[in-house]
BANUVO-771971 format. One record per residue (C-alpha): x, y, z; residue number from 1. Coordinates in steps of 0.25 Angstrom, whole numbers, always signed. Layout:
REM BANUVO-771971
<atom xx="X" yy="Y" zz="Z" k="NUM"/>
...
This chain:
REM BANUVO-771971
<atom xx="+127" yy="+134" zz="-40" k="1"/>
<atom xx="+123" yy="+136" zz="-25" k="2"/>
<atom xx="+114" yy="+148" zz="-28" k="3"/>
<atom xx="+107" yy="+140" zz="-39" k="4"/>
<atom xx="+104" yy="+128" zz="-30" k="5"/>
<atom xx="+99" yy="+137" zz="-19" k="6"/>
<atom xx="+89" yy="+144" zz="-29" k="7"/>
<atom xx="+84" yy="+130" zz="-34" k="8"/>
<atom xx="+81" yy="+125" zz="-20" k="9"/>
<atom xx="+74" yy="+138" zz="-16" k="10"/>
<atom xx="+66" yy="+137" zz="-29" k="11"/>
<atom xx="+62" yy="+122" zz="-26" k="12"/>
<atom xx="+58" yy="+126" zz="-12" k="13"/>
<atom xx="+49" yy="+138" zz="-17" k="14"/>
<atom xx="+42" yy="+128" zz="-27" k="15"/>
<atom xx="+40" yy="+118" zz="-15" k="16"/>
<atom xx="+34" yy="+129" zz="-7" k="17"/>
<atom xx="+25" yy="+134" zz="-18" k="18"/>
<atom xx="+20" yy="+119" zz="-20" k="19"/>
<atom xx="+17" yy="+118" zz="-5" k="20"/>
<atom xx="+9" yy="+131" zz="-6" k="21"/>
<atom xx="+1" yy="+127" zz="-18" k="22"/>
<atom xx="-2" yy="+113" zz="-12" k="23"/>
<atom xx="-8" yy="+120" zz="+0" k="24"/>
<atom xx="-20" yy="+125" zz="-8" k="25"/>
<atom xx="-21" yy="+113" zz="-17" k="26"/>
<atom xx="-26" yy="+99" zz="-16" k="27"/>
<atom xx="-13" yy="+94" zz="-21" k="28"/>
<atom xx="-2" yy="+89" zz="-11" k="29"/>
<atom xx="+7" yy="+85" zz="-23" k="30"/>
<atom xx="+8" yy="+88" zz="-37" k="31"/>
<atom xx="-4" yy="+83" zz="-45" k="32"/>
<atom xx="-2" yy="+70" zz="-54" k="33"/>
<atom xx="+3" yy="+72" zz="-68" k="34"/>
<atom xx="-9" yy="+73" zz="-77" k="35"/>
<atom xx="-11" yy="+67" zz="-91" k="36"/>
<atom xx="-10" yy="+76" zz="-103" k="37"/>
<atom xx="-23" yy="+84" zz="-105" k="38"/>
<atom xx="-33" yy="+77" zz="-115" k="39"/>
<atom xx="-34" yy="+82" zz="-129" k="40"/>
<atom xx="-49" yy="+85" zz="-127" k="41"/>
<atom xx="-59" yy="+92" zz="-119" k="42"/>
<atom xx="-63" yy="+87" zz="-105" k="43"/>
<atom xx="-57" yy="+78" zz="-95" k="44"/>
<atom xx="-62" yy="+65" zz="-100" k="45"/>
<atom xx="-57" yy="+56" zz="-111" k="46"/>
<atom xx="-64" yy="+54" zz="-124" k="47"/>
<atom xx="-76" yy="+44" zz="-122" k="48"/>
<atom xx="-79" yy="+31" zz="-130" k="49"/>
<atom xx="-84" yy="+32" zz="-145" k="50"/>
<atom xx="-98" yy="+36" zz="-148" k="51"/>
<atom xx="-109" yy="+27" zz="-151" k="52"/>
<atom xx="-120" yy="+27" zz="-161" k="53"/>
<atom xx="-132" yy="+18" zz="-163" k="54"/>
<atom xx="-128" yy="+17" zz="-178" k="55"/>
<atom xx="-115" yy="+11" zz="-174" k="56"/>
<atom xx="-119" yy="-3" zz="-169" k="57"/>
<atom xx="-116" yy="-16" zz="-175" k="58"/>
<atom xx="-128" yy="-23" zz="-181" k="59"/>
<atom xx="-131" yy="-37" zz="-176" k="60"/>
<atom xx="-121" yy="-44" zz="-185" k="61"/>
<atom xx="-110" yy="-37" zz="-178" k="62"/>
<atom xx="-104" yy="-30" zz="-190" k="63"/>
<atom xx="-103" yy="-14" zz="-191" k="64"/>
<atom xx="-99" yy="-10" zz="-205" k="65"/>
<atom xx="-91" yy="+3" zz="-208" k="66"/>
<atom xx="-89" yy="+9" zz="-221" k="67"/>
<atom xx="-77" yy="+18" zz="-223" k="68"/>
<atom xx="-78" yy="+29" zz="-234" k="69"/>
<atom xx="-65" yy="+36" zz="-236" k="70"/>
<atom xx="-61" yy="+49" zz="-245" k="71"/>
<atom xx="-74" yy="+52" zz="-252" k="72"/>
<atom xx="-69" yy="+66" zz="-255" k="73"/>
<atom xx="-84" yy="+71" zz="-258" k="74"/>
<atom xx="-84" yy="+85" zz="-264" k="75"/>
<atom xx="-95" yy="+90" zz="-273" k="76"/>
<atom xx="-103" yy="+79" zz="-277" k="77"/>
<atom xx="-107" yy="+77" zz="-291" k="78"/>
<atom xx="-97" yy="+89" zz="-295" k="79"/>
<atom xx="-85" yy="+81" zz="-290" k="80"/>
<atom xx="-77" yy="+72" zz="-299" k="81"/>
<atom xx="-70" yy="+59" zz="-295" k="82"/>
<atom xx="-56" yy="+56" zz="-295" k="83"/>
<atom xx="-48" yy="+44" zz="-299" k="84"/>
<atom xx="-59" yy="+36" zz="-306" k="85"/>
<atom xx="-60" yy="+28" zz="-319" k="86"/>
<atom xx="-66" yy="+35" zz="-331" k="87"/>
<atom xx="-78" yy="+26" zz="-331" k="88"/>
<atom xx="-82" yy="+30" zz="-317" k="89"/>
<atom xx="-85" yy="+44" zz="-322" k="90"/>
<atom xx="-93" yy="+52" zz="-320" k="91"/>
<atom xx="-90" yy="+52" zz="-305" k="92"/>
<atom xx="-91" yy="+62" zz="-293" k="93"/>
<atom xx="-93" yy="+62" zz="-278" k="94"/>
<atom xx="-107" yy="+56" zz="-281" k="95"/>
<atom xx="-99" yy="+43" zz="-284" k="96"/>
<atom xx="-93" yy="+43" zz="-270" k="97"/>
<atom xx="-107" yy="+44" zz="-263" k="98"/>
<atom xx="-113" yy="+34" zz="-273" k="99"/>
<atom xx="-101" yy="+25" zz="-268" k="100"/>
<atom xx="-105" yy="+28" zz="-254" k="101"/>
<atom xx="-119" yy="+24" zz="-256" k="102"/>
<atom xx="-115" yy="+11" zz="-263" k="103"/>
<atom xx="-105" yy="+7" zz="-251" k="104"/>
<atom xx="-117" yy="+10" zz="-241" k="105"/>
<atom xx="-126" yy="+1" zz="-249" k="106"/>
<atom xx="-115" yy="-10" zz="-250" k="107"/>
<atom xx="-108" yy="-10" zz="-237" k="108"/>
<atom xx="-120" yy="-6" zz="-228" k="109"/>
<atom xx="-111" yy="+0" zz="-218" k="110"/>
<atom xx="-115" yy="+3" zz="-204" k="111"/>
<atom xx="-106" yy="+16" zz="-204" k="112"/>
<atom xx="-98" yy="+24" zz="-214" k="113"/>
<atom xx="-86" yy="+31" zz="-211" k="114"/>
<atom xx="-80" yy="+42" zz="-220" k="115"/>
<atom xx="-65" yy="+43" zz="-217" k="116"/>
<atom xx="-62" yy="+57" zz="-222" k="117"/>
<atom xx="-60" yy="+65" zz="-235" k="118"/>
<atom xx="-75" yy="+63" zz="-236" k="119"/>
<atom xx="-77" yy="+76" zz="-243" k="120"/>
<atom xx="-67" yy="+84" zz="-252" k="121"/>
<atom xx="-65" yy="+98" zz="-247" k="122"/>
<atom xx="-58" yy="+105" zz="-258" k="123"/>
<atom xx="-68" yy="+112" zz="-268" k="124"/>
<atom xx="-80" yy="+106" zz="-260" k="125"/>
<atom xx="-92" yy="+114" zz="-262" k="126"/>
<atom xx="-98" yy="+110" zz="-248" k="127"/>
<atom xx="-90" yy="+100" zz="-240" k="128"/>
<atom xx="-102" yy="+98" zz="-230" k="129"/>
<atom xx="-111" yy="+95" zz="-242" k="130"/>
<atom xx="-101" yy="+85" zz="-248" k="131"/>
<atom xx="-99" yy="+78" zz="-235" k="132"/>
<atom xx="-115" yy="+77" zz="-234" k="133"/>
<atom xx="-116" yy="+72" zz="-248" k="134"/>
<atom xx="-105" yy="+61" zz="-245" k="135"/>
<atom xx="-112" yy="+56" zz="-232" k="136"/>
<atom xx="-126" yy="+57" zz="-238" k="137"/>
<atom xx="-127" yy="+42" zz="-243" k="138"/>
<atom xx="-125" yy="+38" zz="-228" k="139"/>
<atom xx="-135" yy="+47" zz="-222" k="140"/>
<atom xx="-145" yy="+43" zz="-233" k="141"/>
<atom xx="-142" yy="+28" zz="-230" k="142"/>
<atom xx="-142" yy="+30" zz="-215" k="143"/>
<atom xx="-128" yy="+25" zz="-213" k="144"/>
<atom xx="-120" yy="+31" zz="-202" k="145"/>
<atom xx="-107" yy="+37" zz="-205" k="146"/>
<atom xx="-95" yy="+45" zz="-199" k="147"/>
<atom xx="-84" yy="+53" zz="-205" k="148"/>
<atom xx="-70" yy="+59" zz="-203" k="149"/>
<atom xx="-63" yy="+69" zz="-211" k="150"/>
<atom xx="-50" yy="+68" zz="-220" k="151"/>
<atom xx="-41" yy="+78" zz="-226" k="152"/>
<atom xx="-50" yy="+82" zz="-237" k="153"/>
<atom xx="-63" yy="+85" zz="-230" k="154"/>
<atom xx="-58" yy="+98" zz="-225" k="155"/>
<atom xx="-45" yy="+105" zz="-231" k="156"/>
<atom xx="-46" yy="+120" zz="-232" k="157"/>
<atom xx="-54" yy="+122" zz="-219" k="158"/>
<atom xx="-58" yy="+115" zz="-207" k="159"/>
<atom xx="-71" yy="+110" zz="-211" k="160"/>
<atom xx="-72" yy="+97" zz="-203" k="161"/>
<atom xx="-81" yy="+103" zz="-193" k="162"/>
<atom xx="-91" yy="+107" zz="-204" k="163"/>
<atom xx="-90" yy="+93" zz="-210" k="164"/>
<atom xx="-92" yy="+85" zz="-197" k="165"/>
<atom xx="-103" yy="+94" zz="-192" k="166"/>
<atom xx="-111" yy="+92" zz="-205" k="167"/>
<atom xx="-109" yy="+77" zz="-205" k="168"/>
<atom xx="-113" yy="+76" zz="-191" k="169"/>
<atom xx="-127" yy="+81" zz="-195" k="170"/>
<atom xx="-129" yy="+70" zz="-205" k="171"/>
<atom xx="-139" yy="+59" zz="-200" k="172"/>
<atom xx="-130" yy="+47" zz="-201" k="173"/>
<atom xx="-117" yy="+54" zz="-197" k="174"/>
<atom xx="-109" yy="+49" zz="-185" k="175"/>
<atom xx="-98" yy="+59" zz="-187" k="176"/>
<atom xx="-94" yy="+66" zz="-175" k="177"/>
<atom xx="-85" yy="+79" zz="-174" k="178"/>
<atom xx="-78" yy="+73" zz="-162" k="179"/>
<atom xx="-70" yy="+79" zz="-150" k="180"/>
<atom xx="-68" yy="+94" zz="-154" k="181"/>
<atom xx="-54" yy="+94" zz="-148" k="182"/>
<atom xx="-48" yy="+83" zz="-157" k="183"/>
<atom xx="-41" yy="+86" zz="-170" k="184"/>
<atom xx="-51" yy="+85" zz="-182" k="185"/>
<atom xx="-66" yy="+83" zz="-183" k="186"/>
<atom xx="-73" yy="+70" zz="-182" k="187"/>
<atom xx="-65" yy="+61" zz="-172" k="188"/>
<atom xx="-75" yy="+52" zz="-166" k="189"/>
<atom xx="-78" yy="+37" zz="-162" k="190"/>
<atom xx="-90" yy="+28" zz="-162" k="191"/>
<atom xx="-92" yy="+14" zz="-156" k="192"/>
<atom xx="-99" yy="+4" zz="-165" k="193"/>
<atom xx="-107" yy="-5" zz="-155" k="194"/>
<atom xx="-108" yy="-20" zz="-157" k="195"/>
<atom xx="-121" yy="-28" zz="-158" k="196"/>
<atom xx="-120" yy="-30" zz="-143" k="197"/>
<atom xx="-119" yy="-15" zz="-140" k="198"/>
<atom xx="-104" yy="-16" zz="-136" k="199"/>
<atom xx="-94" yy="-7" zz="-143" k="200"/>
<atom xx="-89" yy="-15" zz="-155" k="201"/>
<atom xx="-80" yy="-5" zz="-163" k="202"/>
<atom xx="-76" yy="+10" zz="-162" k="203"/>
<atom xx="-75" yy="+19" zz="-174" k="204"/>
<atom xx="-65" yy="+31" zz="-172" k="205"/>
<atom xx="-66" yy="+42" zz="-182" k="206"/>
<atom xx="-54" yy="+52" zz="-183" k="207"/>
<atom xx="-52" yy="+65" zz="-191" k="208"/>
<atom xx="-38" yy="+64" zz="-196" k="209"/>
<atom xx="-38" yy="+78" zz="-201" k="210"/>
<atom xx="-32" yy="+84" zz="-214" k="211"/>
<atom xx="-19" yy="+90" zz="-215" k="212"/>
<atom xx="-8" yy="+95" zz="-206" k="213"/>
<atom xx="-5" yy="+110" zz="-209" k="214"/>
<atom xx="+3" yy="+115" zz="-196" k="215"/>
<atom xx="+8" yy="+103" zz="-187" k="216"/>
<atom xx="+13" yy="+94" zz="-199" k="217"/>
<atom xx="+11" yy="+102" zz="-212" k="218"/>
<atom xx="+9" yy="+93" zz="-224" k="219"/>
<atom xx="+3" yy="+81" zz="-217" k="220"/>
<atom xx="-10" yy="+75" zz="-216" k="221"/>
<atom xx="-17" yy="+76" zz="-203" k="222"/>
<atom xx="-18" yy="+65" zz="-193" k="223"/>
<atom xx="-25" yy="+60" zz="-180" k="224"/>
<atom xx="-20" yy="+69" zz="-169" k="225"/>
<atom xx="-16" yy="+65" zz="-155" k="226"/>
<atom xx="-29" yy="+71" zz="-149" k="227"/>
<atom xx="-37" yy="+62" zz="-159" k="228"/>
<atom xx="-29" yy="+50" zz="-155" k="229"/>
<atom xx="-32" yy="+53" zz="-140" k="230"/>
<atom xx="-46" yy="+53" zz="-143" k="231"/>
<atom xx="-46" yy="+40" zz="-150" k="232"/>
<atom xx="-38" yy="+34" zz="-138" k="233"/>
<atom xx="-48" yy="+39" zz="-128" k="234"/>
<atom xx="-60" yy="+35" zz="-136" k="235"/>
<atom xx="-55" yy="+21" zz="-138" k="236"/>
<atom xx="-51" yy="+19" zz="-123" k="237"/>
<atom xx="-65" yy="+25" zz="-119" k="238"/>
<atom xx="-72" yy="+15" zz="-128" k="239"/>
<atom xx="-63" yy="+3" zz="-122" k="240"/>
<atom xx="-67" yy="+8" zz="-108" k="241"/>
<atom xx="-82" yy="+8" zz="-112" k="242"/>
<atom xx="-82" yy="-5" zz="-119" k="243"/>
<atom xx="-73" yy="-12" zz="-110" k="244"/>
<atom xx="-64" yy="-16" zz="-121" k="245"/>
<atom xx="-57" yy="-10" zz="-133" k="246"/>
<atom xx="-66" yy="-8" zz="-144" k="247"/>
<atom xx="-61" yy="-10" zz="-159" k="248"/>
<atom xx="-61" yy="+2" zz="-167" k="249"/>
<atom xx="-60" yy="+8" zz="-181" k="250"/>
<atom xx="-54" yy="+21" zz="-184" k="251"/>
<atom xx="-57" yy="+31" zz="-196" k="252"/>
<atom xx="-49" yy="+43" zz="-201" k="253"/>
<atom xx="-45" yy="+49" zz="-214" k="254"/>
<atom xx="-29" yy="+50" zz="-215" k="255"/>
<atom xx="-22" yy="+37" zz="-212" k="256"/>
<atom xx="-12" yy="+36" zz="-201" k="257"/>
<atom xx="+3" yy="+35" zz="-204" k="258"/>
<atom xx="+2" yy="+20" zz="-199" k="259"/>
<atom xx="-6" yy="+17" zz="-212" k="260"/>
<atom xx="+7" yy="+18" zz="-219" k="261"/>
<atom xx="+15" yy="+11" zz="-209" k="262"/>
<atom xx="+5" yy="-1" zz="-209" k="263"/>
<atom xx="+5" yy="-2" zz="-224" k="264"/>
<atom xx="+20" yy="-3" zz="-225" k="265"/>
<atom xx="+21" yy="-13" zz="-213" k="266"/>
<atom xx="+11" yy="-22" zz="-220" k="267"/>
<atom xx="+16" yy="-22" zz="-234" k="268"/>
<atom xx="+19" yy="-37" zz="-239" k="269"/>
<atom xx="+33" yy="-40" zz="-236" k="270"/>
<atom xx="+36" yy="-41" zz="-251" k="271"/>
<atom xx="+30" yy="-28" zz="-255" k="272"/>
<atom xx="+37" yy="-19" zz="-265" k="273"/>
<atom xx="+33" yy="-7" zz="-274" k="274"/>
<atom xx="+22" yy="-1" zz="-264" k="275"/>
<atom xx="+20" yy="+13" zz="-269" k="276"/>
<atom xx="+10" yy="+24" zz="-268" k="277"/>
<atom xx="+1" yy="+25" zz="-280" k="278"/>
<atom xx="+1" yy="+10" zz="-283" k="279"/>
<atom xx="-10" yy="+1" zz="-279" k="280"/>
<atom xx="-5" yy="-9" zz="-269" k="281"/>
<atom xx="-16" yy="-18" zz="-265" k="282"/>
<atom xx="-13" yy="-27" zz="-253" k="283"/>
<atom xx="-27" yy="-33" zz="-253" k="284"/>
<atom xx="-25" yy="-48" zz="-253" k="285"/>
<atom xx="-10" yy="-46" zz="-255" k="286"/>
<atom xx="-3" yy="-43" zz="-242" k="287"/>
<atom xx="-2" yy="-55" zz="-232" k="288"/>
<atom xx="-3" yy="-53" zz="-217" k="289"/>
<atom xx="+10" yy="-53" zz="-211" k="290"/>
<atom xx="+18" yy="-50" zz="-223" k="291"/>
<atom xx="+20" yy="-35" zz="-220" k="292"/>
<atom xx="+33" yy="-28" zz="-224" k="293"/>
<atom xx="+42" yy="-30" zz="-212" k="294"/>
<atom xx="+49" yy="-17" zz="-209" k="295"/>
<atom xx="+59" yy="-13" zz="-198" k="296"/>
<atom xx="+48" yy="-13" zz="-187" k="297"/>
<atom xx="+42" yy="-26" zz="-192" k="298"/>
<atom xx="+29" yy="-20" zz="-195" k="299"/>
<atom xx="+20" yy="-31" zz="-201" k="300"/>
<atom xx="+5" yy="-30" zz="-197" k="301"/>
<atom xx="-2" yy="-38" zz="-208" k="302"/>
<atom xx="-8" yy="-36" zz="-222" k="303"/>
<atom xx="-13" yy="-23" zz="-229" k="304"/>
<atom xx="-26" yy="-25" zz="-237" k="305"/>
<atom xx="-30" yy="-15" zz="-247" k="306"/>
<atom xx="-23" yy="-5" zz="-257" k="307"/>
<atom xx="-12" yy="+5" zz="-255" k="308"/>
<atom xx="-11" yy="+15" zz="-266" k="309"/>
<atom xx="-6" yy="+28" zz="-260" k="310"/>
<atom xx="+2" yy="+32" zz="-248" k="311"/>
<atom xx="-3" yy="+33" zz="-233" k="312"/>
<atom xx="-6" yy="+48" zz="-232" k="313"/>
<atom xx="-6" yy="+50" zz="-217" k="314"/>
<atom xx="-1" yy="+61" zz="-209" k="315"/>
<atom xx="+14" yy="+64" zz="-208" k="316"/>
<atom xx="+13" yy="+63" zz="-193" k="317"/>
<atom xx="+6" yy="+52" zz="-184" k="318"/>
<atom xx="-4" yy="+56" zz="-174" k="319"/>
<atom xx="-3" yy="+43" zz="-166" k="320"/>
<atom xx="-17" yy="+37" zz="-169" k="321"/>
<atom xx="-13" yy="+24" zz="-174" k="322"/>
<atom xx="-4" yy="+21" zz="-162" k="323"/>
<atom xx="-15" yy="+25" zz="-153" k="324"/>
<atom xx="-25" yy="+15" zz="-160" k="325"/>
<atom xx="-15" yy="+4" zz="-160" k="326"/>
<atom xx="-12" yy="+6" zz="-145" k="327"/>
<atom xx="-27" yy="+6" zz="-142" k="328"/>
<atom xx="-29" yy="-7" zz="-150" k="329"/>
<atom xx="-43" yy="-4" zz="-153" k="330"/>
<atom xx="-43" yy="+1" zz="-168" k="331"/>
<atom xx="-44" yy="-10" zz="-178" k="332"/>
<atom xx="-44" yy="-1" zz="-191" k="333"/>
<atom xx="-42" yy="+13" zz="-195" k="334"/>
<atom xx="-48" yy="+18" zz="-208" k="335"/>
<atom xx="-44" yy="+30" zz="-216" k="336"/>
<atom xx="-45" yy="+36" zz="-230" k="337"/>
<atom xx="-36" yy="+47" zz="-236" k="338"/>
<atom xx="-28" yy="+38" zz="-245" k="339"/>
<atom xx="-39" yy="+34" zz="-255" k="340"/>
<atom xx="-32" yy="+23" zz="-263" k="341"/>
<atom xx="-27" yy="+16" zz="-251" k="342"/>
<atom xx="-37" yy="+6" zz="-245" k="343"/>
<atom xx="-29" yy="-4" zz="-237" k="344"/>
<atom xx="-30" yy="-9" zz="-223" k="345"/>
<atom xx="-17" yy="-13" zz="-216" k="346"/>
<atom xx="-15" yy="-17" zz="-201" k="347"/>
<atom xx="-5" yy="-10" zz="-192" k="348"/>
<atom xx="-4" yy="-13" zz="-177" k="349"/>
<atom xx="-18" yy="-19" zz="-176" k="350"/>
<atom xx="-25" yy="-9" zz="-184" k="351"/>
<atom xx="-30" yy="-10" zz="-198" k="352"/>
<atom xx="-26" yy="+3" zz="-205" k="353"/>
<atom xx="-36" yy="+5" zz="-217" k="354"/>
<atom xx="-40" yy="+14" zz="-228" k="355"/>
<atom xx="-54" yy="+15" zz="-234" k="356"/>
<atom xx="-50" yy="+18" zz="-248" k="357"/>
<atom xx="-55" yy="+30" zz="-256" k="358"/>
<atom xx="-70" yy="+31" zz="-258" k="359"/>
<atom xx="-73" yy="+44" zz="-265" k="360"/>
<atom xx="-73" yy="+46" zz="-280" k="361"/>
<atom xx="-68" yy="+61" zz="-278" k="362"/>
<atom xx="-56" yy="+56" zz="-270" k="363"/>
<atom xx="-44" yy="+52" zz="-277" k="364"/>
<atom xx="-43" yy="+37" zz="-279" k="365"/>
<atom xx="-38" yy="+28" zz="-290" k="366"/>
<atom xx="-45" yy="+25" zz="-303" k="367"/>
<atom xx="-50" yy="+11" zz="-304" k="368"/>
<atom xx="-48" yy="+9" zz="-289" k="369"/>
<atom xx="-62" yy="+9" zz="-283" k="370"/>
<atom xx="-66" yy="+18" zz="-272" k="371"/>
<atom xx="-69" yy="+11" zz="-259" k="372"/>
<atom xx="-74" yy="+10" zz="-245" k="373"/>
<atom xx="-70" yy="+2" zz="-233" k="374"/>
<atom xx="-79" yy="-6" zz="-225" k="375"/>
<atom xx="-77" yy="-11" zz="-211" k="376"/>
<atom xx="-85" yy="-21" zz="-204" k="377"/>
<atom xx="-84" yy="-20" zz="-189" k="378"/>
<atom xx="-88" yy="-32" zz="-181" k="379"/>
<atom xx="-92" yy="-34" zz="-167" k="380"/>
<atom xx="-81" yy="-43" zz="-164" k="381"/>
<atom xx="-71" yy="-32" zz="-167" k="382"/>
<atom xx="-67" yy="-37" zz="-181" k="383"/>
<atom xx="-66" yy="-27" zz="-193" k="384"/>
<atom xx="-69" yy="-32" zz="-207" k="385"/>
<atom xx="-65" yy="-22" zz="-218" k="386"/>
<atom xx="-65" yy="-21" zz="-234" k="387"/>
<atom xx="-67" yy="-11" zz="-245" k="388"/>
<atom xx="-78" yy="-9" zz="-255" k="389"/>
<atom xx="-75" yy="-4" zz="-269" k="390"/>
<atom xx="-83" yy="+5" zz="-278" k="391"/>
<atom xx="-82" yy="-6" zz="-289" k="392"/>
<atom xx="-92" yy="+0" zz="-299" k="393"/>
<atom xx="-104" yy="-6" zz="-292" k="394"/>
<atom xx="-97" yy="-19" zz="-287" k="395"/>
<atom xx="-92" yy="-13" zz="-273" k="396"/>
<atom xx="-81" yy="-24" zz="-271" k="397"/>
<atom xx="-76" yy="-27" zz="-257" k="398"/>
<atom xx="-61" yy="-29" zz="-255" k="399"/>
<atom xx="-50" yy="-31" zz="-245" k="400"/>
<atom xx="-59" yy="-38" zz="-234" k="401"/>
<atom xx="-51" yy="-39" zz="-221" k="402"/>
<atom xx="-55" yy="-41" zz="-206" k="403"/>
<atom xx="-47" yy="-38" zz="-193" k="404"/>
C-alpha cells in the first residue's frame, strides 16, 4: 500500500510541474473557464432574428391573412385520379386540387399561403419538380406570396428535397428558403410579419419535419431534431432582443408532435365515451371549456374544436420542440397536416395545436367529407382568429371560427 501511495504522490507532483511549465508559455495562470457546449451550426455567433420581406406587412386595417394548404399530393395532373370522393364528383384529377386552390385564393384573398407538406406525391410521379410548379402556378399567376415545407411523401425513394426547394426558390412569388445547411431537413426558416406601424407583429416559423427514420429509430416517422429546436430557440430570442419584447409566433410543419395526442386526450369532455379511430368525432360546438377529461396529472386545458377521425400519427420519439416552445412562451399556434381527416384545434400549455385538414383530391380523405383549408387572421394586437373553409360544391362554407 505504501508503494502505491508514493507512486500516486510522485504522479501528482509530476503533473503539477507540467502545469507550471505549460503556464510559463501561456497567458493562462489558471485553468480556463468551462466552455458551453459547441453550437450545432457553423460560426461563433447565434442565429439571428427572422428574415423580413416587403410582402409580409400588415395592411392598414391591422390584419394579415394566412391560408394553410395541407396534403395536396399533386402527381401527374389530369392523368391522376382522385381518392375517396362521391360518384357525382367524377371525373376528378389533380386539376380539381388546383381549381380548389384558385377558388380559395379568390374567396379568402390571403396575404400569404403556406403549404405544410406532402405537396406532391413522389411515387410514380413523372416529374416532381414539374408537379410542384404546377401546384404553385395559381399563386404565381395571381401574385400571391407563398412558402412551403415538406412532408413524408414529397421525397421517399431518394433525397430530392434539395432539388424541390431550389426549384421553388426560383418562382416569382416564392418566399421559400433552404435554411441553414447544417440543420436536419431542407427548408427551416422564419419570417417576421411587420405591423402597420413598422414594428414586428408576428413571427412565422417553418420547419422540415422529415419523412421516415430508418436507422436511429426504425419504423417511425421523423421529427423535429434537437438542432432545429436550438435554431428555433436562438431565432426567437434574437427577435425578442431586436424587438424589445417577445413577438407572438405561428409555426408550420408537416408531421404532428406527440403532444397533439396528449392534448386531445386531456381536453376530451369528461363524459366522453366511445372515441375510436375511423369514426367521425366532431367536437365543434360540442365540447365545453373546462370540461376536459381529468387524468392522473389533472391535464385539462380547454375545449377541442373540430374533427378527430384518425389517430395522431406522430413520430415514436419526441425531439423536444413543444417543450421548447412552451418554455419560450411566444408560439400561439402550431399548424400541421399529415393526418388528412383530422382538422381539430386543441389547446395545450398555452399553445393551440391545429390541423389544416386534407386539401388535395389525390390524397386520401373521406367520401362526402369536403376537402378544406385553414385560414388564420393575424392581428396587430397579437390575436389570432382561425376557421376552415370547405369545398362545398361552390358554397365554400366557413366552419369552426375561434380566436385566441
